[in-house]
C-alpha positions in Angstrom: 21.6 52.1 135.1 23.1 48.6 134.6 25.5 49.9 131.9 26.8 52.7 134.2 27.3 50.2 137.1 29.3 47.8 134.8 31.4 50.7 133.6 32.0 51.9 137.2 32.9 48.3 138.3 35.3 47.8 135.5 37.0 51.1 136.2 37.4 50.2 139.8 38.7 46.8 139.0 41.2 48.2 136.4 42.5 50.8 138.9 43.1 48.0 141.5 45.2 46.0 139.1 47.1 49.1 137.8 48.5 49.7 141.2 50.0 46.3 141.4 51.5 46.8 138.0 53.4 49.9 139.2 55.3 47.9 141.8 59.1 48.3 141.5 61.2 45.2 140.7 64.1 44.4 143.0 67.6 45.1 141.8 69.3 42.0 140.1 71.8 40.2 142.2 75.5 40.1 141.3 75.1 36.5 140.0 72.2 37.6 137.8 74.3 40.5 136.5 77.2 38.2 135.7 74.9 35.7 134.0 73.5 38.6 131.8 76.9 39.8 131.0 78.0 36.3 130.0 74.9 35.9 127.8 75.6 39.3 126.1 79.2 38.2 125.5 78.1 34.9 124.1 75.6 36.6 121.8 78.3 39.1 120.6 80.6 36.2 119.8 77.9 34.4 118.0 77.4 37.5 115.9 81.1 37.6 115.1 81.0 34.0 114.0 78.0 34.7 111.8 79.8 37.7 110.2 82.8 35.5 109.5 80.7 32.7 107.9 78.9 35.3 105.8 82.3 36.8 104.7 83.6 33.3 103.7 80.4 32.5 101.8 80.6 35.8 99.9 84.2 35.0 98.9 83.2 31.6 97.7 80.3 33.0 95.6 82.6 35.7 94.1 85.3 33.1 93.3 82.7 30.9 91.6 81.3 33.9 89.7 84.7 34.9 88.3 85.6 31.3 87.5 82.4 30.7 85.5 82.5 34.1 83.9 86.0 33.6 82.7 85.2 30.1 81.4 82.3 31.4 79.4 84.2 34.4 78.1 82.0 37.0 79.8 83.7 40.3 80.6 84.0 41.1 84.3 85.0 44.1 86.3 87.8 43.7 88.8 86.7 42.7 92.3 86.3 45.4 94.9 89.0 45.3 97.6 87.4 44.2 100.9 89.0 43.4 104.3 90.0 39.9 104.9 87.7 37.6 106.8 88.8 37.3 110.4 88.0 34.1 112.3 86.8 35.0 115.8 88.0 31.7 117.2 86.2 29.7 119.9 84.1 31.4 122.6 86.1 31.9 125.9 84.0 32.7 129.0 85.3 35.8 130.6 85.0 34.5 134.2 86.8 31.2 133.3 89.5 33.1 131.4 90.1 35.5 134.4 90.3 32.6 136.8 92.7 30.6 134.6 90.3 27.7 134.3 89.9 25.7 131.1 86.7 26.6 129.2 86.3 23.2 127.6 85.1 20.2 129.6 87.7 17.4 130.2 87.8 14.7 127.6 85.5 11.8 128.3 87.2 8.4 128.6 86.9 6.3 125.4 84.1 3.7 125.3 85.0 0.1 124.9 83.3 -1.6 122.0 
């Protein structure tokens, strides 16, 4: 009897909480949408920078390999042609670029020693 009462009480409690979980969230504001778009653009730029750094490190490793292999007299195959590494440059915020505002903060005055 006690076991069935506990089961019934937990079922009732679970159903009460499940109704509150089904509540619909409000639509994000325009500011929140802009912030999310900015974050997505920043992440995409970070990925491009990471790809560039990986490309440069691969070139460095390949150059070192061919240099040491040539010095030790080991035979090597010609390198595979790959596209050149493209530097994505600094991140430019889309909103600031559209408004014509500088994206970097103004230079701070030099401290006196």
